[in-house]
C-alpha positions in Angstrom: 0.4 0.0 -0.2 1.1 3.2 -0.9 1.2 6.3 1.7 -0.5 8.1 -0.3 -4.0 6.2 0.5 -2.5 6.9 4.4 -1.9 10.4 3.9 -4.9 11.3 1.6 -7.0 9.7 4.7 -5.6 11.9 7.5 -6.1 15.2 5.9 -9.1 14.5 5.4 -9.9 12.9 8.7 -8.4 16.4 10.3 -10.0 18.5 7.7 -14.0 17.1 8.7 -13.2 16.4 12.8 -12.8 20.2 12.5 -15.3 21.7 10.1 -17.5 19.0 12.3 -16.6 21.3 15.5 -17.3 24.3 13.7 -20.2 22.9 12.4 -21.2 22.6 16.5 -20.4 26.3 17.5 -22.4 27.0 14.4 -25.4 25.3 15.2 -24.7 26.1 19.5 -25.1 30.0 18.3 -27.7 29.9 15.8 -30.0 27.5 18.4 -28.9 28.9 22.0 -28.0 32.5 20.9 -30.7 32.8 17.5 -27.6 34.5 15.9 -25.4 33.1 12.7 -28.4 30.9 10.6 -26.5 31.9 7.0 -23.2 31.0 8.9 -24.3 27.6 9.7 -26.5 26.8 6.5 -23.1 27.5 4.6 -21.1 25.1 6.9 -23.0 22.9 7.4 -22.6 22.4 3.4 -19.0 22.6 3.6 -19.3 20.0 6.4 -21.5 17.8 3.5 -19.3 18.0 1.1 -15.4 17.2 3.2 -17.3 14.5 4.7 -18.3 13.3 0.9 -14.7 13.2 0.1 -13.5 11.6 3.7 -16.0 9.0 3.1 -14.3 8.0 -0.1 -11.0 7.9 1.4 -12.2 6.4 4.3 -13.4 3.4 2.6 -10.4 3.5 -0.4 -7.8 2.9 2.7 -10.3 0.9 4.2 -10.4 -1.1 1.2 -6.5 -1.4 0.8 -5.7 -2.5 4.3 -9.1 -5.4 4.4 -10.6 -4.1 7.2 -13.6 -6.0 8.2 -16.9 -4.3 8.0 -17.6 -3.3 11.6 -13.9 -1.6 11.8 -14.4 0.5 8.2 -17.8 2.2 9.1 -16.8 2.6 12.7 -14.1 4.4 10.8 -16.7 6.1 8.2 -19.9 6.7 11.4 -16.1 8.5 13.5 -16.5 12.1 10.9 -20.2 12.6 12.7 -19.2 12.3 15.4 -17.5 15.6 17.2 -14.0 14.4 18.1 -14.1 10.6 17.4 -12.4 11.7 14.0 -9.1 12.7 15.9 -9.0 9.5 17.9 -9.9 7.1 15.6 -7.2 8.4 12.9 -4.9 8.1 15.8 -5.5 4.5 16.2 -6.0 4.2 12.1 -2.5 5.3 12.2 -0.9 3.2 14.0 -2.8 0.2 12.5 -2.0 1.0 8.5 2.5 2.5 9.2 3.0 -1.6 9.3 1.2 -2.3 5.4 3.2 0.4 4.0 5.6 -0.7 1.7 8.8 1.0 1.9 9.8 4.0 -0.2 13.1 1.9 -1.7 13.4 0.7 -5.4 12.1 -3.0 -5.9 15.4 -4.2 -7.8 14.4 -7.4 -11.0 15.9 -10.0 -11.1 17.5 -11.3 -14.6 
């Protein structure tokens, strides 16, 4: 497996988690203080698009790492639980790091 697969997942995990926290803050302002309705709409749409990209990259990583369905489902759902993606991302990196092929070129035997 290439390291770029893991890197794409990590970037989207962090971006999705941060955007979810921003969305939670916007929702608190919208429903708690009756402010920022327009901003909440924009942030929720941006988070939705980023979450779809996160799903694609997480599914790609899971299929290449040959995860069981339950683990893949947990990684996919972690993008919807505030702060969960941060913890799941760290665990995924520890588990997938040994699967990444070395960057050294392979020489063919004649």
